[in-house]
C-alpha positions in Angstrom: 99.9 -41.6 48.4 101.5 -41.8 52.0 101.7 -45.1 51.4 104.3 -45.0 48.6 107.8 -45.1 49.2 108.7 -42.8 46.5 112.5 -43.6 47.4 112.2 -46.9 45.0 111.8 -47.0 41.0 108.7 -48.8 42.0 107.5 -46.7 44.5 108.1 -43.8 41.8 106.2 -45.4 39.2 103.1 -46.4 41.3 103.0 -42.9 42.8 103.3 -41.2 39.5 100.2 -43.3 37.9 98.5 -43.0 41.1 98.8 -39.3 41.0 98.0 -38.9 37.3 95.0 -40.6 37.8 93.6 -39.0 40.5 94.8 -35.2 38.5 93.5 -36.1 35.4 90.6 -38.4 35.2 92.7 -40.9 32.9 91.7 -44.7 32.4 94.1 -46.7 34.1 94.4 -48.7 30.3 95.3 -45.6 29.1 98.0 -44.5 31.6 99.2 -48.2 31.0 99.6 -47.4 27.5 101.0 -43.9 27.7 104.5 -43.6 25.4 106.8 -40.8 25.9 106.0 -39.3 23.2 102.5 -38.5 24.7 103.3 -36.0 26.3 104.1 -32.1 25.5 106.3 -31.2 28.0 106.8 -27.5 26.6 102.8 -27.4 26.1 101.7 -29.3 30.0 99.5 -31.2 28.2 98.8 -35.1 27.4 97.3 -36.2 23.9 96.2 -39.7 23.2 94.1 -41.7 21.6 91.8 -43.5 24.3 91.6 -47.3 24.0 88.5 -47.5 24.9 86.7 -45.2 23.1 89.4 -44.1 19.9 89.1 -40.6 20.4 91.7 -38.5 20.4 92.2 -36.3 23.8 94.1 -33.6 25.0 94.3 -33.3 28.7 96.4 -29.9 30.5 99.2 -30.9 33.2 99.6 -29.8 36.3 103.1 -28.9 37.6 103.0 -31.7 40.4 101.2 -34.1 37.7 104.7 -32.9 35.6 107.2 -33.3 38.5 105.6 -37.0 39.9 105.9 -38.6 35.9 109.4 -36.6 35.4 110.7 -37.7 38.6 109.7 -41.5 37.6 111.3 -41.1 34.1 114.4 -39.7 35.3 115.0 -41.1 38.3 113.2 -44.8 38.7 112.6 -46.0 34.9 114.6 -49.1 34.1 117.1 -48.6 31.6 114.8 -49.4 28.5 114.3 -49.2 24.6 110.8 -49.5 25.4 108.5 -46.2 24.1 105.7 -46.5 27.4 106.3 -44.7 29.9 105.3 -46.9 32.5 107.4 -49.9 33.0 107.5 -53.2 34.7 109.6 -52.3 38.0 111.4 -56.4 37.0 113.0 -58.0 34.1 111.7 -57.7 31.7 111.5 -54.0 31.4 108.2 -54.5 29.2 105.1 -52.1 29.7 103.1 -52.9 32.2 100.1 -55.9 31.4 96.8 -54.2 30.4 95.0 -56.6 33.1 95.4 -56.5 36.5 97.9 -54.0 37.4 96.2 -50.6 38.0 93.8 -52.9 40.3 96.5 -54.6 42.3 98.8 -51.4 42.8 95.1 -49.1 43.7 94.2 -52.5 46.3 97.7 -52.7 47.7 98.1 -49.4 49.0 94.4 -49.0 50.1 95.4 -52.2 52.3 97.9 -50.0 53.6 96.2 -47.4 54.4 93.2 -49.0 56.0 91.0 -47.8 52.8 88.1 -49.9 51.3 89.4 -50.5 47.9 87.3 -48.6 45.6 89.3 -49.9 42.7 91.3 -47.4 39.7 87.9 -46.5 38.6 87.0 -44.4 41.8 90.2 -42.2 41.1 87.8 -41.3 37.6 84.5 -40.6 39.9 86.4 -38.5 42.3 88.1 -36.5 39.7 84.2 -35.9 38.0 82.8 -35.0 41.7 86.0 -32.7 42.6 85.3 -30.6 39.3 81.5 -30.8 39.5 82.0 -29.3 43.1 84.3 -26.7 41.9 81.2 -25.0 39.3 82.9 -26.9 35.7 80.0 -27.4 33.3 79.4 -30.6 32.6 80.1 -30.9 28.9 84.0 -29.6 29.7 83.3 -32.9 32.7 82.7 -35.0 30.2 85.4 -34.0 27.6 88.0 -34.4 30.8 86.5 -38.1 31.2 86.3 -38.7 27.4 83.2 -39.3 27.1 81.0 -39.2 23.8 77.7 -38.3 26.0 77.2 -36.6 29.0 75.1 -39.3 30.4 78.0 -40.9 30.8 79.3 -38.7 33.0 76.4 -38.8 35.1 76.8 -41.6 36.9 80.4 -40.8 37.8 79.1 -37.8 39.3 78.3 -38.3 43.4 76.5 -35.3 45.0 77.7 -33.0 47.6 75.6 -32.8 49.9 76.3 -29.3 51.6 76.1 -28.3 47.8 72.5 -29.9 47.8 71.4 -27.9 51.2 72.3 -25.0 50.1 69.1 -25.8 47.2 66.8 -26.4 49.9 63.6 -24.6 50.5 63.2 -23.3 53.9 59.6 -24.6 55.3 58.9 -21.1 57.8 55.4 -20.0 56.9 54.3 -23.8 55.3 51.7 -24.6 58.0 52.2 -28.4 58.8 50.3 -30.9 60.8 52.7 -33.7 62.3 50.9 -37.0 60.9 51.5 -35.1 57.5 55.5 -35.3 57.9 55.3 -39.3 59.8 
């Protein structure tokens, strides 16, 4: 996030997109297709129909995510009649393309930061893992990530080694021979 120049319209847009993705777990296609009417500023939530699944999804927006989006809309978004929130930074001022926009954005900032590119999808995986580490139940994580089936969610979750170590049983009092451990 520190690689993004938020003094420019493009930087404000990219910051808002990446912040939104990392704090909601939304798919890039849903962020790119987000419309001004999809955000309820009074209820602090986003309401969309997911492009991939066709299912409705309502997600809460935290204040910092709202601030990033509002900063882009009010101070960085080109003047256009488009109903889409995230717009190209050069004319013609239309919505970002579904193909490649998010990937090239993440790649640019990851390269700048010296991070091996995990792609936009890595933000969804991180969100799911953070929720798991915070003790959020799997059904809730599935709902937030917009999965119909909980099994789809499991592949998104990376296990925390420290949490696993807490579950490990002690071998204290169990006799073993060195050969058995090899």
